[in-house]
Wavefront OBJ file of the C-alpha trace (Angstrom):
o trace
v 12.452 -10.903 -13.276
v 10.739 -7.960 -13.891
v 8.043 -6.497 -11.840
v 4.213 -6.010 -13.465
v 3.621 -2.765 -14.735
v 0.735 -1.174 -12.892
v -0.867 2.235 -15.597
v -3.759 4.382 -15.327
v -5.128 5.295 -18.550
v -7.200 7.292 -20.577
v -8.823 6.933 -23.974
v -11.749 7.897 -26.162
v -14.302 5.158 -27.259
v -15.941 4.701 -30.660
v -19.810 4.210 -30.400
v -21.799 2.319 -32.745
v -25.270 3.161 -33.211
v -27.418 0.974 -31.189
v -24.851 -1.684 -30.103
v -23.758 0.345 -26.880
v -19.968 1.574 -26.975
v -17.091 -0.039 -27.836
v -13.540 0.382 -27.242
v -12.144 1.631 -30.111
v -8.779 -1.028 -30.731
v -6.214 1.235 -32.247
v -7.130 3.969 -29.657
v -6.214 1.334 -26.952
v -3.246 0.230 -28.704
v -2.016 3.930 -28.822
v -2.641 4.195 -24.969
v -0.895 1.396 -24.906
v 1.861 2.674 -26.413
v 2.135 5.674 -24.738
v 1.665 4.636 -21.033
v 4.566 1.769 -21.239
v 6.818 3.968 -23.396
v 6.089 6.589 -20.599
v 6.827 4.577 -17.920
v 9.546 1.825 -19.042
v 11.274 4.521 -22.088
v 10.493 1.236 -24.360
v 8.044 1.953 -27.214
v 6.033 -0.965 -28.655
v 5.832 -1.095 -31.971
v 3.268 -3.771 -32.850
v 0.458 -3.359 -29.754
v -2.433 -5.648 -31.233
v -6.010 -5.108 -28.855
v -8.995 -7.079 -29.569
v -12.188 -5.135 -31.405
v -16.049 -5.504 -30.084
v -15.279 -4.868 -26.539
v -17.288 -3.123 -24.619
v -17.030 0.224 -22.780
v -18.728 -1.129 -19.658
v -17.298 -0.939 -16.235
v -15.972 -4.450 -14.916
v -14.869 -5.496 -18.652
v -11.525 -6.791 -18.966
v -9.288 -7.656 -22.458
v -5.501 -8.391 -23.108
v -3.858 -6.469 -26.057
v -0.190 -7.935 -26.848
v 3.052 -6.517 -28.010
v 6.301 -7.194 -28.460
v 8.738 -6.275 -25.617
v 12.152 -4.738 -25.239
v 14.510 -8.607 -25.412
v 11.758 -9.836 -28.763
v 9.830 -11.189 -25.346
v 5.837 -11.539 -26.229
v 4.724 -9.173 -23.322
v 0.681 -8.886 -22.250
v -1.120 -5.781 -21.383
v -3.985 -6.737 -19.404
v -6.445 -3.936 -19.437
v -9.632 -3.513 -16.743
v -12.229 -0.379 -17.146
v -12.605 0.907 -14.263
v -14.657 4.228 -15.328
v -16.532 4.703 -18.215
v -17.977 8.989 -18.671
v -19.296 10.122 -22.076
v -16.894 9.350 -24.522
v -13.550 8.538 -22.206
v -13.054 5.021 -20.550
v -11.047 4.698 -17.563
v -8.808 1.781 -17.080
v -6.445 0.160 -15.206
v -3.363 -1.442 -17.121
v -1.329 -4.231 -16.109
v 1.870 -5.300 -18.624
v 3.809 -8.024 -18.277
v 5.778 -10.620 -20.133
v 3.282 -13.731 -21.391
l 1 2 3 4 5 6 7 8 9 10 11 12 13 14 15 16 17 18 19 20 21 22 23 24 25 26 27 28 29 30 31 32 33 34 35 36 37 38 39 40 41 42 43 44 45 46 47 48 49 50 51 52 53 54 55 56 57 58 59 60 61 62 63 64 65 66 67 68 69 70 71 72 73 74 75 76 77 78 79 80 81 82 83 84 85 86 87 88 89 90 91 92 93 94 95 96
């Protein structure tokens, strides 16, 4: 049984005028690819993350991708710090 991966990542957020800061889903997906491949040597190719996620400390959301054995994985993201256009979050990746 594989243990969940606990990773820390930083990504830029997309700013929507008047609506506050939102996390760019493509940027989040790229960060998942970067941190998962950096820790496991497996590079996910089909990461999807939700749009409209607020860039606020404590916000949590899930991105999905296909893992090395063709199993679906979830990268659970939790925002821990927002500074300017950068968001810092913890990522826990495990089979869905």
